[in-house]
All heavy atoms as TSV, in Angstrom:
chain	resi	resn	atom	element	x	y	z
A	1	MET	N	N	26.323	-18.653	-21.012
A	1	MET	CA	C	26.715	-17.356	-20.602
A	1	MET	C	C	25.459	-16.443	-20.780
A	1	MET	O	O	24.729	-16.474	-21.693
A	1	MET	CB	C	27.765	-16.933	-21.543
A	1	MET	CG	C	28.398	-15.548	-21.259
A	1	MET	SD	S	29.851	-15.330	-22.215
A	1	MET	CE	C	30.468	-13.960	-21.376
A	2	ALA	N	N	25.320	-15.555	-19.720
A	2	ALA	CA	C	24.147	-14.706	-19.728
A	2	ALA	C	C	24.333	-13.553	-20.736
A	2	ALA	O	O	25.479	-12.978	-20.848
A	2	ALA	CB	C	23.973	-14.125	-18.389
A	3	SER	N	N	23.246	-13.154	-21.395
A	3	SER	CA	C	23.333	-12.146	-22.281
A	3	SER	C	C	23.352	-10.769	-21.525
A	3	SER	O	O	22.996	-10.775	-20.394
A	3	SER	CB	C	22.116	-12.157	-23.271
A	3	SER	OG	O	20.931	-11.849	-22.555
A	4	PRO	N	N	23.726	-9.760	-22.284
A	4	PRO	CA	C	23.733	-8.375	-21.651
A	4	PRO	C	C	22.308	-8.023	-21.201
A	4	PRO	O	O	22.099	-7.393	-20.066
A	4	PRO	CB	C	24.240	-7.482	-22.681
A	4	PRO	CG	C	24.984	-8.345	-23.558
A	4	PRO	CD	C	24.383	-9.620	-23.468
A	5	VAL	N	N	21.318	-8.391	-21.885
A	5	VAL	CA	C	19.915	-8.078	-21.517
A	5	VAL	C	C	19.495	-8.857	-20.247
A	5	VAL	O	O	18.950	-8.226	-19.320
A	5	VAL	CB	C	18.967	-8.382	-22.689
A	5	VAL	CG1	C	17.497	-8.171	-22.141
A	5	VAL	CG2	C	19.322	-7.549	-23.842
A	6	ALA	N	N	19.897	-9.958	-20.093
A	6	ALA	CA	C	19.636	-10.877	-18.953
A	6	ALA	C	C	20.275	-10.211	-17.753
A	6	ALA	O	O	19.724	-10.220	-16.602
A	6	ALA	CB	C	19.975	-12.422	-19.118
A	7	ARG	N	N	21.562	-9.917	-17.881
A	7	ARG	CA	C	22.285	-9.306	-16.796
A	7	ARG	C	C	21.679	-8.011	-16.306
A	7	ARG	O	O	21.517	-7.765	-15.102
A	7	ARG	CB	C	23.699	-9.048	-17.126
A	7	ARG	CG	C	24.698	-10.342	-17.010
A	7	ARG	CD	C	26.190	-9.926	-17.143
A	7	ARG	NE	N	26.455	-9.257	-18.281
A	7	ARG	CZ	C	26.909	-9.838	-19.468
A	7	ARG	NH1	N	27.134	-11.061	-19.553
A	7	ARG	NH2	N	27.241	-9.104	-20.609
A	8	GLU	N	N	21.279	-7.133	-17.267
A	8	GLU	CA	C	20.667	-5.856	-16.886
A	8	GLU	C	C	19.309	-6.141	-16.217
A	8	GLU	O	O	19.050	-5.469	-15.217
A	8	GLU	CB	C	20.421	-5.034	-18.142
A	8	GLU	CG	C	19.717	-3.764	-17.806
A	8	GLU	CD	C	20.704	-2.793	-17.037
A	8	GLU	OE1	O	21.912	-2.854	-17.059
A	8	GLU	OE2	O	20.199	-1.853	-16.394
A	9	ASN	N	N	18.583	-7.104	-16.679
A	9	ASN	CA	C	17.296	-7.401	-15.971
A	9	ASN	C	C	17.445	-7.867	-14.551
A	9	ASN	O	O	16.772	-7.659	-13.790
A	9	ASN	CB	C	16.514	-8.454	-16.773
A	9	ASN	CG	C	15.871	-7.887	-18.014
A	9	ASN	OD1	O	15.736	-6.668	-18.151
A	9	ASN	ND2	N	15.493	-8.703	-18.945
A	10	SER	N	N	18.475	-8.729	-14.398
A	10	SER	CA	C	18.841	-9.107	-13.037
A	10	SER	C	C	19.259	-8.033	-12.120
A	10	SER	O	O	18.799	-7.945	-10.935
A	10	SER	CB	C	20.063	-10.251	-13.259
A	10	SER	OG	O	20.469	-10.538	-11.929
A	11	ARG	N	N	20.088	-7.126	-12.659
A	11	ARG	CA	C	20.495	-5.970	-11.828
A	11	ARG	C	C	19.268	-5.113	-11.481
A	11	ARG	O	O	19.089	-4.617	-10.358
A	11	ARG	CB	C	21.541	-5.125	-12.576
A	11	ARG	CG	C	22.813	-5.684	-12.668
A	11	ARG	CD	C	23.732	-4.693	-13.512
A	11	ARG	NE	N	25.046	-5.494	-13.730
A	11	ARG	CZ	C	25.703	-5.417	-14.874
A	11	ARG	NH1	N	25.316	-4.602	-15.918
A	11	ARG	NH2	N	26.871	-6.037	-14.999
A	12	ARG	N	N	18.306	-4.911	-12.419
A	12	ARG	CA	C	17.205	-4.086	-12.159
A	12	ARG	C	C	16.297	-4.770	-11.083
A	12	ARG	O	O	15.743	-4.120	-10.263
A	12	ARG	CB	C	16.341	-3.774	-13.477
A	12	ARG	CG	C	16.962	-2.917	-14.314
A	12	ARG	CD	C	16.194	-2.697	-15.545
A	12	ARG	NE	N	16.943	-1.608	-16.458
A	12	ARG	CZ	C	16.347	-0.914	-17.436
A	12	ARG	NH1	N	15.065	-1.055	-17.555
A	12	ARG	NH2	N	17.080	-0.173	-18.111
A	13	ALA	N	N	16.233	-6.115	-11.174
A	13	ALA	CA	C	15.470	-6.784	-10.132
A	13	ALA	C	C	16.066	-6.761	-8.778
A	13	ALA	O	O	15.215	-6.557	-7.765
A	13	ALA	CB	C	15.238	-8.401	-10.526
A	14	ALA	N	N	17.288	-6.788	-8.647
A	14	ALA	CA	C	17.922	-6.546	-7.428
A	14	ALA	C	C	17.761	-5.144	-6.826
A	14	ALA	O	O	17.493	-5.135	-5.619
A	14	ALA	CB	C	19.425	-6.780	-7.592
A	15	VAL	N	N	17.802	-4.174	-7.588
A	15	VAL	CA	C	17.617	-2.826	-7.186
A	15	VAL	C	C	16.142	-2.630	-6.691
A	15	VAL	O	O	15.970	-2.082	-5.642
A	15	VAL	CB	C	17.999	-1.627	-8.377
A	15	VAL	CG1	C	17.356	-0.435	-7.963
A	15	VAL	CG2	C	19.473	-1.779	-8.564
A	16	LYS	N	N	15.227	-3.219	-7.509
A	16	LYS	CA	C	13.744	-3.162	-7.057
A	16	LYS	C	C	13.506	-3.781	-5.709
A	16	LYS	O	O	12.762	-3.250	-4.960
A	16	LYS	CB	C	12.820	-3.736	-8.100
A	16	LYS	CG	C	11.479	-3.662	-7.911
A	16	LYS	CD	C	10.581	-4.219	-8.964
A	16	LYS	CE	C	9.102	-4.098	-8.725
A	16	LYS	NZ	N	8.494	-4.037	-7.409
A	17	LYS	N	N	14.111	-4.941	-5.607
A	17	LYS	CA	C	14.078	-5.696	-4.320
A	17	LYS	C	C	14.521	-4.875	-3.244
A	17	LYS	O	O	14.056	-4.786	-2.129
A	17	LYS	CB	C	14.622	-7.061	-4.420
A	17	LYS	CG	C	14.533	-7.827	-3.149
A	17	LYS	CD	C	15.407	-9.144	-3.298
A	17	LYS	CE	C	15.258	-10.007	-2.027
A	17	LYS	NZ	N	15.988	-11.215	-2.057
A	18	ALA	N	N	15.632	-4.234	-3.259
A	18	ALA	CA	C	16.283	-3.413	-2.302
A	18	ALA	C	C	15.377	-2.144	-1.949
A	18	ALA	O	O	15.261	-1.848	-0.776
A	18	ALA	CB	C	17.676	-2.912	-2.777
A	19	LEU	N	N	14.791	-1.635	-3.021
A	19	LEU	CA	C	14.000	-0.450	-2.764
A	19	LEU	C	C	12.706	-0.795	-2.140
A	19	LEU	O	O	12.081	0.042	-1.378
A	19	LEU	CB	C	13.736	0.385	-4.141
A	19	LEU	CG	C	14.947	0.980	-4.752
A	19	LEU	CD1	C	14.611	1.613	-6.118
A	19	LEU	CD2	C	15.483	2.162	-3.776
A	20	ASP	N	N	12.129	-1.951	-2.513
A	20	ASP	CA	C	10.890	-2.435	-1.872
A	20	ASP	C	C	10.937	-2.796	-0.419
A	20	ASP	O	O	9.995	-2.847	0.383
A	20	ASP	CB	C	10.435	-3.544	-2.664
A	20	ASP	CG	C	9.723	-3.157	-3.928
A	20	ASP	OD1	O	9.418	-1.927	-4.179
A	20	ASP	OD2	O	9.559	-3.993	-4.809
A	21	ARG	N	N	12.175	-3.105	0.068
A	21	ARG	CA	C	12.481	-3.580	1.468
A	21	ARG	C	C	12.113	-2.382	2.427
A	21	ARG	O	O	12.519	-1.168	2.089
A	21	ARG	CB	C	13.842	-4.069	1.649
A	21	ARG	CG	C	14.157	-4.661	2.884
A	21	ARG	CD	C	15.521	-5.196	3.076
A	21	ARG	NE	N	15.836	-6.106	1.990
A	21	ARG	CZ	C	16.967	-6.370	1.454
A	21	ARG	NH1	N	18.163	-5.823	2.034
A	21	ARG	NH2	N	17.219	-7.404	0.588
A	22	HIS	N	N	11.661	-2.575	3.489
A	22	HIS	CA	C	11.380	-1.521	4.569
A	22	HIS	C	C	12.702	-1.090	5.101
A	22	HIS	O	O	13.601	-1.739	5.279
A	22	HIS	CB	C	10.618	-2.083	5.743
A	22	HIS	CG	C	9.216	-2.617	5.301
A	22	HIS	ND1	N	8.163	-1.760	5.145
A	22	HIS	CD2	C	8.715	-3.869	5.073
A	22	HIS	CE1	C	7.201	-2.507	4.770
A	22	HIS	NE2	N	7.387	-3.736	4.813
A	23	LYS	N	N	12.710	0.261	5.205
A	23	LYS	CA	C	13.909	0.872	5.893
A	23	LYS	C	C	13.696	0.718	7.292
A	23	LYS	O	O	12.775	1.093	7.785
A	23	LYS	CB	C	13.959	2.348	5.432
A	23	LYS	CG	C	13.971	2.512	3.834
A	23	LYS	CD	C	15.468	2.388	3.459
A	23	LYS	CE	C	15.654	2.834	1.985
A	23	LYS	NZ	N	15.187	1.856	0.954
A	24	VAL	N	N	14.629	0.340	8.026
A	24	VAL	CA	C	14.679	0.236	9.542
A	24	VAL	C	C	15.739	1.118	10.128
A	24	VAL	O	O	16.892	1.019	9.750
A	24	VAL	CB	C	14.916	-1.306	9.969
A	24	VAL	CG1	C	15.022	-1.496	11.486
A	24	VAL	CG2	C	13.995	-2.246	9.311
A	25	TYR	N	N	15.219	2.054	10.968
A	25	TYR	CA	C	16.095	2.900	11.584
A	25	TYR	C	C	16.164	2.717	13.211
A	25	TYR	O	O	15.034	2.669	13.767
A	25	TYR	CB	C	15.690	4.429	11.415
A	25	TYR	CG	C	15.666	4.764	9.926
A	25	TYR	CD1	C	14.550	4.641	9.159
A	25	TYR	CD2	C	16.881	5.199	9.366
A	25	TYR	CE1	C	14.517	5.077	7.855
A	25	TYR	CE2	C	16.841	5.526	7.968
A	25	TYR	CZ	C	15.716	5.409	7.235
A	25	TYR	OH	O	15.619	5.834	5.822
A	26	VAL	N	N	17.260	2.437	13.753
A	26	VAL	CA	C	17.440	2.266	15.247
A	26	VAL	C	C	17.426	3.594	15.796
A	26	VAL	O	O	18.310	4.430	15.561
A	26	VAL	CB	C	18.569	1.469	15.582
A	26	VAL	CG1	C	18.631	1.342	17.125
A	26	VAL	CG2	C	18.460	0.044	14.870
A	27	THR	N	N	16.445	4.034	16.743
A	27	THR	CA	C	16.395	5.381	17.318
A	27	THR	C	C	16.868	5.271	18.697
A	27	THR	O	O	17.183	6.362	19.323
A	27	THR	CB	C	15.036	5.873	17.146
A	27	THR	OG1	O	14.043	5.119	17.843
A	27	THR	CG2	C	14.559	6.067	15.655
A	28	ALA	N	N	16.818	4.174	19.343
A	28	ALA	CA	C	17.240	3.981	20.736
A	28	ALA	C	C	17.582	2.599	21.031
A	28	ALA	O	O	17.068	1.759	20.345
A	28	ALA	CB	C	16.208	4.543	21.688
A	29	GLN	N	N	18.576	2.408	22.024
A	29	GLN	CA	C	18.887	1.041	22.359
A	29	GLN	C	C	19.109	1.036	23.948
A	29	GLN	O	O	19.389	1.965	24.501
A	29	GLN	CB	C	20.317	0.741	21.753
A	29	GLN	CG	C	20.357	0.640	20.297
A	29	GLN	CD	C	21.732	0.398	19.795
A	29	GLN	OE1	O	22.281	-0.749	19.994
A	29	GLN	NE2	N	22.342	1.266	18.974
A	30	SER	N	N	18.721	-0.136	24.483
A	30	SER	CA	C	18.922	-0.365	25.838
A	30	SER	C	C	19.524	-1.696	26.171
A	30	SER	O	O	19.106	-2.662	25.408
A	30	SER	CB	C	17.581	-0.025	26.600
A	30	SER	OG	O	16.706	-1.159	26.490
A	31	PHE	N	N	20.460	-1.699	27.184
A	31	PHE	CA	C	20.912	-2.938	27.590
A	31	PHE	C	C	20.690	-3.043	29.207
A	31	PHE	O	O	21.097	-2.216	29.878
A	31	PHE	CB	C	22.472	-3.118	27.406
A	31	PHE	CG	C	22.832	-2.938	25.914
A	31	PHE	CD1	C	23.160	-1.655	25.453
A	31	PHE	CD2	C	22.914	-4.011	25.051
A	31	PHE	CE1	C	23.555	-1.504	24.091
A	31	PHE	CE2	C	23.320	-3.907	23.848
A	31	PHE	CZ	C	23.631	-2.670	23.284
A	32	SER	N	N	19.908	-4.086	29.501
A	32	SER	CA	C	19.517	-4.276	30.892
A	32	SER	C	C	19.484	-5.707	31.380
A	32	SER	O	O	18.705	-6.466	30.654
A	32	SER	CB	C	18.161	-3.522	31.165
A	32	SER	OG	O	17.810	-3.778	32.449
A	33	GLY	N	N	20.120	-6.139	32.333
A	33	GLY	CA	C	20.091	-7.556	32.712
A	33	GLY	C	C	20.601	-8.451	31.644
A	33	GLY	O	O	19.935	-9.612	31.615
A	34	GLY	N	N	21.499	-8.071	30.828
A	34	GLY	CA	C	21.869	-8.990	29.639
A	34	GLY	C	C	20.887	-9.020	28.538
A	34	GLY	O	O	21.196	-9.778	27.573
A	35	THR	N	N	19.842	-8.279	28.584
A	35	THR	CA	C	18.800	-8.229	27.584
A	35	THR	C	C	19.105	-6.881	26.681
A	35	THR	O	O	19.149	-5.759	27.257
A	35	THR	CB	C	17.447	-8.296	28.120
A	35	THR	OG1	O	17.303	-9.365	28.940
A	35	THR	CG2	C	16.430	-8.242	27.003
A	36	TYR	N	N	19.062	-7.086	25.270
A	36	TYR	CA	C	19.031	-5.895	24.392
A	36	TYR	C	C	17.765	-5.646	23.941
A	36	TYR	O	O	16.873	-6.512	23.617
A	36	TYR	CB	C	20.079	-6.449	23.295
A	36	TYR	CG	C	19.974	-5.408	22.166
A	36	TYR	CD1	C	20.788	-4.255	22.132
A	36	TYR	CD2	C	19.235	-5.549	20.967
A	36	TYR	CE1	C	20.814	-3.328	21.165
A	36	TYR	CE2	C	19.240	-4.596	19.932
A	36	TYR	CZ	C	20.018	-3.547	20.045
A	36	TYR	OH	O	20.054	-2.642	19.148
A	37	ARG	N	N	17.428	-4.427	23.890
A	37	ARG	CA	C	16.159	-3.870	23.283
A	37	ARG	C	C	16.481	-2.635	22.413
A	37	ARG	O	O	17.396	-1.811	22.759
A	37	ARG	CB	C	15.124	-3.369	24.340
A	37	ARG	CG	C	14.653	-4.519	25.173
A	37	ARG	CD	C	13.486	-4.134	26.035
A	37	ARG	NE	N	12.464	-3.365	25.373
A	37	ARG	CZ	C	11.571	-2.509	25.949
A	37	ARG	NH1	N	11.671	-2.224	27.220
A	37	ARG	NH2	N	10.634	-1.914	25.177
A	38	ALA	N	N	15.783	-2.545	21.339
A	38	ALA	CA	C	16.037	-1.405	20.436
A	38	ALA	C	C	14.679	-0.779	20.053
A	38	ALA	O	O	13.659	-1.593	19.818
A	38	ALA	CB	C	16.757	-1.838	19.108
A	39	ARG	N	N	14.604	0.498	19.890
A	39	ARG	CA	C	13.481	1.208	19.451
A	39	ARG	C	C	13.702	1.458	17.948
A	39	ARG	O	O	14.660	2.134	17.765
A	39	ARG	CB	C	13.195	2.391	20.308
A	39	ARG	CG	C	11.831	3.128	19.964
A	39	ARG	CD	C	11.558	4.265	20.942
A	39	ARG	NE	N	10.323	4.682	20.911
A	39	ARG	CZ	C	9.786	5.719	20.183
A	39	ARG	NH1	N	10.636	6.403	19.366
A	39	ARG	NH2	N	8.483	6.148	20.148
A	40	VAL	N	N	12.941	1.024	17.082
A	40	VAL	CA	C	13.168	1.143	15.716
A	40	VAL	C	C	11.947	1.855	15.052
A	40	VAL	O	O	10.873	1.837	15.621
A	40	VAL	CB	C	13.328	-0.219	15.041
A	40	VAL	CG1	C	14.579	-1.048	15.570
A	40	VAL	CG2	C	12.117	-1.179	15.179
A	41	LEU	N	N	12.325	2.578	14.055
A	41	LEU	CA	C	11.292	3.273	13.124
A	41	LEU	C	C	11.180	2.551	11.788
A	41	LEU	O	O	12.233	2.408	11.010
A	41	LEU	CB	C	11.729	4.703	13.094
A	41	LEU	CG	C	10.749	5.704	12.545
A	41	LEU	CD1	C	9.623	5.770	13.339
A	41	LEU	CD2	C	11.464	7.113	12.322
A	42	VAL	N	N	10.019	2.107	11.526
A	42	VAL	CA	C	9.726	1.415	10.280
A	42	VAL	C	C	8.589	2.084	9.576
A	42	VAL	O	O	7.505	2.012	10.213
A	42	VAL	CB	C	9.604	-0.107	10.425
A	42	VAL	CG1	C	9.296	-0.780	9.036
A	42	VAL	CG2	C	10.725	-0.818	11.214
A	43	ASP	N	N	8.742	2.572	8.347
A	43	ASP	CA	C	7.562	3.308	7.675
A	43	ASP	C	C	6.918	4.331	8.620
A	43	ASP	O	O	5.681	4.334	8.598
A	43	ASP	CB	C	6.635	2.217	7.183
A	43	ASP	CG	C	7.292	1.410	6.183
A	43	ASP	OD1	O	8.322	1.782	5.434
A	43	ASP	OD2	O	6.898	0.185	5.915
A	44	GLY	N	N	7.635	5.040	9.390
A	44	GLY	CA	C	7.151	5.998	10.182
A	44	GLY	C	C	6.383	5.650	11.601
A	44	GLY	O	O	5.869	6.442	12.259
A	45	GLU	N	N	6.579	4.389	11.794
A	45	GLU	CA	C	5.978	3.801	13.089
A	45	GLU	C	C	7.143	3.273	14.009
A	45	GLU	O	O	8.018	2.576	13.452
A	45	GLU	CB	C	5.032	2.733	12.838
A	45	GLU	CG	C	4.105	2.313	14.009
A	45	GLU	CD	C	2.989	3.427	14.306
A	45	GLU	OE1	O	2.219	3.789	13.333
A	45	GLU	OE2	O	3.077	3.863	15.417
A	46	ALA	N	N	7.062	3.528	15.271
A	46	ALA	CA	C	8.014	3.102	16.163
A	46	ALA	C	C	7.706	1.862	16.899
A	46	ALA	O	O	6.539	1.605	17.262
A	46	ALA	CB	C	8.330	4.247	17.256
A	47	TYR	N	N	8.636	0.991	17.025
A	47	TYR	CA	C	8.365	-0.337	17.743
A	47	TYR	C	C	9.599	-0.628	18.646
A	47	TYR	O	O	10.735	-0.202	18.356
A	47	TYR	CB	C	8.365	-1.521	16.703
A	47	TYR	CG	C	7.338	-1.294	15.683
A	47	TYR	CD1	C	7.613	-0.721	14.525
A	47	TYR	CD2	C	6.055	-1.757	15.875
A	47	TYR	CE1	C	6.642	-0.501	13.505
A	47	TYR	CE2	C	5.084	-1.654	14.904
A	47	TYR	CZ	C	5.343	-0.961	13.785
A	47	TYR	OH	O	4.341	-0.822	12.861
A	48	TRP	N	N	9.331	-1.323	19.750
A	48	TRP	CA	C	10.433	-1.915	20.643
A	48	TRP	C	C	10.618	-3.291	20.192
A	48	TRP	O	O	9.649	-4.067	20.171
A	48	TRP	CB	C	10.130	-1.797	22.156
A	48	TRP	CG	C	10.256	-0.383	22.718
A	48	TRP	CD1	C	9.339	0.523	22.931
A	48	TRP	CD2	C	11.544	0.190	22.971
A	48	TRP	NE1	N	9.926	1.721	23.445
A	48	TRP	CE2	C	11.284	1.432	23.538
A	48	TRP	CE3	C	12.901	-0.359	23.020
A	48	TRP	CZ2	C	12.291	2.307	24.088
A	48	TRP	CZ3	C	13.843	0.547	23.460
A	48	TRP	CH2	C	13.544	1.781	23.939
A	49	VAL	N	N	11.841	-3.629	19.912
A	49	VAL	CA	C	12.105	-5.049	19.394
A	49	VAL	C	C	13.371	-5.630	20.292
A	49	VAL	O	O	14.179	-4.820	20.721
A	49	VAL	CB	C	12.292	-5.167	17.993
A	49	VAL	CG1	C	11.073	-4.747	17.170
A	49	VAL	CG2	C	13.422	-4.254	17.536
A	50	ASP	N	N	13.619	-6.826	20.225
A	50	ASP	CA	C	14.745	-7.603	20.760
A	50	ASP	C	C	15.648	-7.750	19.570
A	50	ASP	O	O	15.427	-7.471	18.404
A	50	ASP	CB	C	14.441	-8.864	21.378
A	50	ASP	CG	C	13.673	-9.893	20.619
A	50	ASP	OD1	O	13.668	-9.741	19.317
A	50	ASP	OD2	O	13.139	-10.842	21.122
A	51	GLU	N	N	16.874	-8.376	19.814
A	51	GLU	CA	C	17.839	-8.522	18.824
A	51	GLU	C	C	17.388	-9.356	17.670
A	51	GLU	O	O	17.662	-9.200	16.464
A	51	GLU	CB	C	19.076	-9.056	19.407
A	51	GLU	CG	C	20.370	-9.079	18.663
A	51	GLU	CD	C	21.652	-9.460	19.430
A	51	GLU	OE1	O	21.546	-9.723	20.615
A	51	GLU	OE2	O	22.645	-9.408	18.805
A	52	PHE	N	N	16.629	-10.490	17.960
A	52	PHE	CA	C	16.087	-11.387	16.956
A	52	PHE	C	C	15.146	-10.728	16.032
A	52	PHE	O	O	15.209	-10.729	14.830
A	52	PHE	CB	C	15.523	-12.472	17.697
A	52	PHE	CG	C	14.919	-13.594	16.726
A	52	PHE	CD1	C	16.029	-14.319	15.848
A	52	PHE	CD2	C	13.671	-13.867	16.562
A	52	PHE	CE1	C	15.386	-15.325	14.999
A	52	PHE	CE2	C	13.089	-14.812	15.621
A	52	PHE	CZ	C	13.987	-15.414	14.716
A	53	ARG	N	N	14.176	-9.827	16.591
A	53	ARG	CA	C	13.206	-9.273	15.780
A	53	ARG	C	C	13.921	-8.157	14.904
A	53	ARG	O	O	13.352	-7.963	13.819
A	53	ARG	CB	C	12.080	-8.611	16.626
A	53	ARG	CG	C	11.275	-9.638	17.400
A	53	ARG	CD	C	10.316	-10.333	16.460
A	53	ARG	NE	N	9.384	-11.206	17.155
A	53	ARG	CZ	C	9.333	-12.508	17.039
A	53	ARG	NH1	N	10.288	-13.128	16.351
A	53	ARG	NH2	N	8.565	-13.251	17.726
A	54	LEU	N	N	14.814	-7.533	15.388
A	54	LEU	CA	C	15.551	-6.405	14.801
A	54	LEU	C	C	16.226	-7.102	13.441
A	54	LEU	O	O	16.143	-6.605	12.349
A	54	LEU	CB	C	16.637	-5.852	15.572
A	54	LEU	CG	C	17.436	-4.743	14.944
A	54	LEU	CD1	C	16.704	-3.707	14.373
A	54	LEU	CD2	C	18.519	-4.230	15.959
A	55	SER	N	N	16.756	-8.204	13.790
A	55	SER	CA	C	17.471	-8.970	12.710
A	55	SER	C	C	16.438	-9.371	11.515
A	55	SER	O	O	16.594	-9.230	10.304
A	55	SER	CB	C	18.095	-10.285	13.156
A	55	SER	OG	O	18.501	-11.119	12.088
A	56	GLN	N	N	15.248	-9.791	12.029
A	56	GLN	CA	C	14.238	-10.148	10.933
A	56	GLN	C	C	13.690	-8.955	10.276
A	56	GLN	O	O	13.461	-9.025	9.048
A	56	GLN	CB	C	12.969	-10.847	11.775
A	56	GLN	CG	C	13.370	-12.162	12.200
A	56	GLN	CD	C	12.087	-12.856	13.022
A	56	GLN	OE1	O	11.623	-12.187	13.822
A	56	GLN	NE2	N	11.910	-14.085	12.778
A	57	LEU	N	N	13.630	-7.796	10.877
A	57	LEU	CA	C	13.109	-6.549	10.250
A	57	LEU	C	C	14.204	-6.233	9.177
A	57	LEU	O	O	13.933	-5.780	8.176
A	57	LEU	CB	C	12.925	-5.443	11.258
A	57	LEU	CG	C	11.677	-5.514	12.064
A	57	LEU	CD1	C	11.767	-4.412	13.159
A	57	LEU	CD2	C	10.493	-5.351	11.280
A	58	ARG	N	N	15.487	-6.398	9.599
A	58	ARG	CA	C	16.583	-5.889	8.584
A	58	ARG	C	C	16.643	-6.925	7.357
A	58	ARG	O	O	17.049	-6.566	6.400
A	58	ARG	CB	C	17.917	-5.936	9.341
A	58	ARG	CG	C	18.046	-4.701	10.258
A	58	ARG	CD	C	19.290	-4.646	10.949
A	58	ARG	NE	N	19.476	-3.254	11.560
A	58	ARG	CZ	C	20.394	-3.153	12.501
A	58	ARG	NH1	N	21.182	-4.076	12.961
A	58	ARG	NH2	N	20.541	-1.908	13.100
A	59	GLN	N	N	16.104	-8.081	7.555
A	59	GLN	CA	C	16.037	-9.174	6.395
A	59	GLN	C	C	14.932	-8.771	5.529
A	59	GLN	O	O	14.766	-9.495	4.585
A	59	GLN	CB	C	16.057	-10.557	7.037
A	59	GLN	CG	C	17.259	-10.915	7.711
A	59	GLN	CD	C	17.130	-12.327	8.361
A	59	GLN	OE1	O	16.187	-12.986	8.137
A	59	GLN	NE2	N	18.006	-12.730	9.232
A	60	GLY	N	N	13.934	-8.001	5.964
A	60	GLY	CA	C	12.984	-7.507	4.978
A	60	GLY	C	C	11.532	-7.964	5.455
A	60	GLY	O	O	10.607	-7.595	4.932
A	61	LEU	N	N	11.390	-8.544	6.573
A	61	LEU	CA	C	10.069	-8.902	7.177
A	61	LEU	C	C	9.357	-7.607	7.652
A	61	LEU	O	O	10.058	-6.727	8.014
A	61	LEU	CB	C	10.091	-9.906	8.306
A	61	LEU	CG	C	10.264	-11.270	7.703
A	61	LEU	CD1	C	11.724	-11.755	7.992
A	61	LEU	CD2	C	9.315	-12.164	8.508
A	62	SER	N	N	8.099	-7.513	7.490
A	62	SER	CA	C	7.332	-6.407	7.859
A	62	SER	C	C	6.988	-6.407	9.355
A	62	SER	O	O	6.830	-7.527	9.903
A	62	SER	CB	C	6.108	-6.046	7.089
A	62	SER	OG	O	5.074	-6.999	7.349
A	63	PRO	N	N	6.687	-5.335	9.993
A	63	PRO	CA	C	6.154	-5.333	11.433
A	63	PRO	C	C	4.963	-6.112	11.541
A	63	PRO	O	O	4.669	-6.896	12.498
A	63	PRO	CB	C	5.956	-3.932	11.807
A	63	PRO	CG	C	6.903	-3.185	11.014
A	63	PRO	CD	C	7.037	-3.936	9.665
A	64	ALA	N	N	4.021	-6.126	10.491
A	64	ALA	CA	C	2.760	-6.900	10.518
A	64	ALA	C	C	3.161	-8.321	10.488
A	64	ALA	O	O	2.371	-9.138	11.203
A	64	ALA	CB	C	1.941	-6.408	9.290
A	65	GLU	N	N	4.056	-8.719	9.628
A	65	GLU	CA	C	4.397	-10.173	9.628
A	65	GLU	C	C	4.891	-10.712	10.965
A	65	GLU	O	O	4.679	-11.838	11.213
A	65	GLU	CB	C	5.383	-10.468	8.503
A	65	GLU	CG	C	4.876	-10.260	7.159
A	65	GLU	CD	C	5.991	-10.264	6.082
A	65	GLU	OE1	O	7.007	-9.524	6.302
A	65	GLU	OE2	O	5.797	-10.988	5.074
A	66	LEU	N	N	5.502	-9.786	11.723
A	66	LEU	CA	C	6.049	-10.277	13.036
A	66	LEU	C	C	5.096	-9.924	14.086
A	66	LEU	O	O	5.424	-10.239	15.218
A	66	LEU	CB	C	7.330	-9.390	13.262
A	66	LEU	CG	C	8.506	-9.729	12.271
A	66	LEU	CD1	C	9.646	-8.830	12.502
A	66	LEU	CD2	C	8.954	-11.212	12.284
A	67	GLU	N	N	3.924	-9.421	13.726
A	67	GLU	CA	C	2.779	-9.100	14.718
A	67	GLU	C	C	3.376	-8.223	15.874
A	67	GLU	O	O	3.065	-8.370	17.011
A	67	GLU	CB	C	2.296	-10.403	15.321
A	67	GLU	CG	C	1.584	-11.390	14.277
A	67	GLU	CD	C	1.084	-12.672	14.890
A	67	GLU	OE1	O	1.168	-12.918	16.174
A	67	GLU	OE2	O	0.569	-13.370	14.083
A	68	LEU	N	N	4.079	-7.176	15.450
A	68	LEU	CA	C	4.667	-6.245	16.367
A	68	LEU	C	C	3.495	-5.109	16.507
A	68	LEU	O	O	2.700	-4.884	15.696
A	68	LEU	CB	C	5.812	-5.483	15.793
A	68	LEU	CG	C	7.104	-6.407	15.528
A	68	LEU	CD1	C	8.229	-5.513	14.894
A	68	LEU	CD2	C	7.553	-7.028	16.885
A	69	THR	N	N	3.459	-4.598	17.855
A	69	THR	CA	C	2.596	-3.582	18.164
A	69	THR	C	C	3.322	-2.226	18.204
A	69	THR	O	O	4.472	-2.321	18.792
A	69	THR	CB	C	1.761	-3.786	19.414
A	69	THR	OG1	O	2.728	-4.116	20.417
A	69	THR	CG2	C	0.916	-4.890	19.255
A	70	PRO	N	N	2.793	-1.183	17.772
A	70	PRO	CA	C	3.537	0.047	17.770
A	70	PRO	C	C	3.877	0.538	19.253
A	70	PRO	O	O	3.163	0.292	20.219
A	70	PRO	CB	C	2.623	1.111	17.307
A	70	PRO	CG	C	1.673	0.376	16.474
A	70	PRO	CD	C	1.523	-0.905	17.093
A	71	ALA	N	N	5.029	1.182	19.504
A	71	ALA	CA	C	5.486	1.562	20.815
A	71	ALA	C	C	4.648	2.707	21.245
A	71	ALA	O	O	4.209	3.549	20.495
A	71	ALA	CB	C	6.972	2.079	20.758
A	72	THR	N	N	4.379	2.846	22.492
A	72	THR	CA	C	3.616	3.937	23.117
A	72	THR	C	C	4.587	4.896	23.731
A	72	THR	O	O	5.528	4.570	24.395
A	72	THR	CB	C	2.556	3.554	24.103
A	72	THR	OG1	O	3.336	2.710	25.097
A	72	THR	CG2	C	1.469	2.666	23.433
A	73	ASP	N	N	4.477	6.189	23.531
A	73	ASP	CA	C	5.366	7.184	24.078
A	73	ASP	C	C	4.823	7.541	25.531
A	73	ASP	O	O	3.669	7.913	25.702
A	73	ASP	CB	C	5.362	8.424	23.271
A	73	ASP	CG	C	5.981	8.321	21.934
A	73	ASP	OD1	O	6.924	7.429	21.808
A	73	ASP	OD2	O	5.646	8.888	20.945
A	74	ASP	N	N	5.701	7.171	26.448
A	74	ASP	CA	C	5.309	7.483	27.848
A	74	ASP	C	C	5.751	8.882	28.292
A	74	ASP	O	O	6.692	9.416	27.916
A	74	ASP	CB	C	5.960	6.451	28.755
A	74	ASP	CG	C	5.386	5.005	28.466
A	74	ASP	OD1	O	4.477	4.932	27.767
A	74	ASP	OD2	O	6.156	4.076	28.943
């Protein structure tokens, strides 16, 4: 059985992990020809991503790890 101290340390580790994860905000979405695209904001930088990359960002991967390039404003 886990001690109260071990439980508290586990809770704190979970909170730290959640806070360290990048916040991903979807600012625009488009559906065209059966393809989904989303414009997301991560750490102040905008990116266009597909559904799979969006999922990876939400799981905690960084744009650098996914080799994403910032979106250009046209």
